[in-house]
N, C-alpha and C positions, 0 to 999 in steps of 0.2 A: 102620337107620332104614327104615321101610316105604316102598315106592314107591307113587306115586299115578298110575295109568294113565288113558288116555282112557276105558277101560271104567268105571273107578271114577268118572270125571268125569260120564259119562252117568247113573250111579246116584245122583248127588247131587241130580238133579232138573232139570238144565239143559234136558233135552229137553222138559220141560213148561212152561218159562217162563224164570225168572231165570237169568242166566248165572253160576252159581256156579263157583268155580275150585278150585284145588288147595291142598293143604298139602305136606308133605314133598315142603315146602318145609317239624402244629403242634408244636410242642415240647411236652414233658410239662407237664401242667397242675399248677402248683405248689400251688394250693389256696387260692383266695380264699373266705373264709367267706361263706355265703349265709344269709339269714334262714331260720328254721325253717319259715316258711309260704310259701316261694318254691320254684319249680320251674325247672329248665333243660330245655327241650324242643327237640328237633331235628325240623324239619318241612320238607316240600317247598315249593317256590315256588308262584306262582299256578297254578291257583285254590285249591289246598289250604290255603295259609297263611291266606287271607282267611276261609275257612270255619272253620278251627280257632280262629283268634283270636276270632271271634264266639261260637262255642260255649263256649270257655274263659271269656270274659267273663261269659256267663250262669251258668256254673258258679260262678265267683267265690270260690273258697275259698283261693286263693293267687295271689300275683303271679307272672308267668311271664317268664323270659328266653328269647326265641325265637332259635334258630340255624337258618339255612337250609342245606340240603344244597348243597354246592359243586360238584355234578356228579351222576353216577350214585350209586345207593344205596350201592355198595361203597366210595365215597370216604370214608365215615365210619369204616371199619374201621381204617385205619392211625392215625387220630387217637385212637381209643379205645385201640388197642394201645400207642401211644407213651406215653399218659398213665396206663395201668393200673398200680396198682389205684385211681387217683383221677382218672378222667376227669371233665370238668365237666358231664356230662349225667345227668339222671334218667330221662327218657322219650324214646324215639326212634321216629319213624315210619319204617318201611321196608317191604320186601316179601320174597317167598318165598326167593330165593337168598341174600339177606343174612341172613335169619333163620337159615338153615342154617349159615352161617359163624359167626355169633354163638353158636349152640348148640355148635358144635365147640370154640369157645374157652372155653366155660363162663362166659360173661359175663352170662347172663340169669337173672333171678329167676323162680322157678316161680310160676305164677299159678293160683289156685283160684276156685271160685264164691264163696267168702267174700270174696276180694279184688275180684272183678268179677262181681256177680250177673247182669248182662246177658248173660254168656256162656252162660247157660242157653238163650238164644234163638238161639244160633249152632250150626250143625251141628258136632259134635265132629270130624268128618273134616277140617274146615277149620282146626282149631287146630293150629299147629305144635308138635311134641313132641320131646323128647330120646329117646335110646335106651331109656330106662326108662319112657317113656310120660307123663312129666311135661309139663304144658302150659307152653309157654315164650313165648307171644305172645298178643296180644289182636287178632284180625282185625277189620278195620273194613269193608273192601270187597273185591270181586273184580272183576277186569278182564281186559283182553286187550291184547296188542300187535299191531299190524297196519300195513300200508302205507296211506297216505292220499294223495289228490291234491286240488287245489283247482280252483275254477271257472276259474282263469287258466292251468291246465295246457294246453299247446298240443295235446296228443293225449289220447285216451281210453286209459287203461291197462287192458288186458284180461289181461295176463300179466306175470309178473316179467321175462320176456325183453324186454318193451317198454322197460325202463329203459335199454337200450342204443341206442334209436332216436335218430338225429341231431337230431330235433326237440326233444329234451330237453336240448340244450346249455346247461349252466349252471343247469338247473332243479331239480336234485336236491339236497336237504339231507340229508347223510349223518351219522348219529350215530356218535360214536366208540365203541369197544367197552365203555366203562364204563357207557354208557347202554343199558338193556334187556339187560344181560349178553350182548351181542353176538348176540342172537337174529336180528338183521337179516342177519348173515352166515350164520347157520345156515340161514335160509330160502333164501339164494342157493345154499348147498350142496345143499339138498334139491331145488332145481329142476334140479340137474345130477347127481343120483344119489348125493349124499352125505347126511350127516345131522350131528347134534350131536357124534357121535363120530368123524366123518370130515369135517373142515372144508376139506380141500384143494380140492374143486371150488368152494367158496364163496370162498376166497381168490383163486382164478384168475378167477372171475366179477368180484370186486371190483376186481382189477387192470385188467380190461377196462373197467370203469366209470370208474376213475380216469384211465386213458389216453384215454378217449373225450372227456373234458372235460365230461361231463354232470353231474358233481358240482360244483356252484357254491359250496357252503359246507359246512363241517363243524361239527356242533353238539357242544358240550361240556356244556351245561346245558339244562334244559327251557325256560328263558327264551329261549335262542337259537332254539329251534324255533318257539315261538309268535310271536316278533317277525319272524322271517324269512318265515313264511307269511302272517302278517297284513299285512305291507307289500308282499307280492308279489315279494320278492326271489327266492324259490324257490317251487316249486309241488308238489313231490313229496317225501315223507319217510316214515320209519318212526316211529310214535309209539304211545302207549298211549291208553286211553279218556279219562283225565283231561286229557291234552294236547289230544286231539281236541276235547273239550268247551270248552277254553279259547280255541280259535281263533275270533275274533269279526270280524276285519277282512275276511274273505272266506268264501265258502261252501266247506266242505270235504266230501269224500266218503270214507267208509271203504271200502277195497278188500277187504272180507271177502266170502266166498262168491261171489267173482267168477270165480276160476279155481283149479283144484286146486293150482297152484304159488304162489298167494297165500294163505299160511297165517295163522292167528291163534294166538298162544300165550296161555295162561291162567295166572293167578297170583292170590294174595291179598296184600293190603297191610294194615298196621295197626301196633299199638304194641308195644314191648318196654320193660320196666323193667330197668335195669342193676342187677346185684348190688351195685355200688359206691354206689348212690344212698343218701343219708342221709334221703330223704323218700319212701320206697317207698309208704307208706300213701296219701299225697296223690297220688302218680303213678298208682297203681292206681285211685284214686277218679276222677281226671280221665279216664283211659282208659275206665273204665266208663261215665261220663257221655257220652263221645264215641260209644259204640256203642249207646246207648239207642234205642228205636223212633223217637222224634221227631228226635233228632240224626241217625240213620241216614237217615231220609227226606230231611232237608235235605242230607245228604252226597250222596245220589243226585242231587238237583236242582242243587246248587251245584258239585259236583266232577265228576259224571258216571259214577262207578263204581257198580256194583251192590252195595248194602249186604248184608252177610252176615247181619244180623239178620232172621230169617225173619218177624218180625211187621211189618217195615217195608214200606210200599207204595212202589213205584218207578215212575219214568216209563218209557216204552217205549224199549228199546234193542234194536231188532230185529236190528241188525248183530252183536250179541253173543248172540243167541238161536239155538241150533242144535238141529236134530232129531238123533236118534241117527245117522242116515245122514250128516248134515252134519258131526257131530263126527268121524266116521271119515275124512271127506274133507278137512276144512278145519282142524281143531283139533289143535294140538300141545301136549302137556303135557310140558315139558322136564324132564330130569334136572338140577335146579338144583344139586344137590350136585356133579355133574360140571362144570357151567358155572362154578361158583364156583372150583373148583380150577384150571381152565384160564385164567381171566380174565387173570391177570398175564402169562402167556405170550402171550396174544392181544393185549394192549395193546402189548407189545414188538414183536410182529410187525407190528401196525398202524403203529407209528412207523418201523420199519425198512424195510418193504416197500411200504406204501401211501402214506404221507404224501409221500415223494419224487416220487411220480407225479402228485400233485395240482397 
């Protein structure tokens, strides 16, 4: 599978404006019969679910049974695997690293322009593919993950090293590895000479954070992050653009382009149709409607990600707009294939080495 580098990222047009991102990237379900005109859709929590429900209601061609992700995007994988070849889902919203995992498992239906005509308005580089070049997902948005602080933060964070300052006692909300594919620890590693392939400096940094008492809460879901920051329980975390946009109780500040050790990682999110779906035509039709020009513009406004539909006009997202020089300094395009393979081990290490220190 081809690699997508920061240099490729520049070539997609991010330097000129919109922050486009990368590609390449329960017990078994027994089988409750669903009506032929119904769909089972897996979606993220707020603010994405509210947007999708509204758009789907306008589409109106089928009733929909909505299931929310119960944590990071990878948590859906064991549920599908345990129930295969009859998982209870038709259409799943996910993102770059999980797309790769699903492609490796050969769970995804190939998509064409006939299935989703609106993909004609999406740069082909942004469409996840299998080893043979077949399209395997319907991208909807591009976004980034980055550190944020709120107006209640007791200090101004100018460097990732500032997370260790005693003024932040109990102020940090730390996502567990399943959220953001552990990129938060990758950035800790990069600040101390490591990277996504050498995470040891990151784990040592995280141990220092845990021992310092600065981590006041651990998040397992996106709702945890929104609630904790909105209520002022914590004031610093790692999040993505959608979560950043959903914080309404306090003023939040993205820590992008602040310091060379405060990185931003880029990815795409969107829809996949499972090969097991009995309603593939309806599933593709809904996904196609979701990435139309009008729906994409609403997606940008209501969710906060940059839509990948090139015809869609978007609101200003200056913190995710990078010049070529800024891309080289601040942007990381991860090897999501590598991250996905390492995630299980990282989760175990988190439980064994970090949790006891909190």
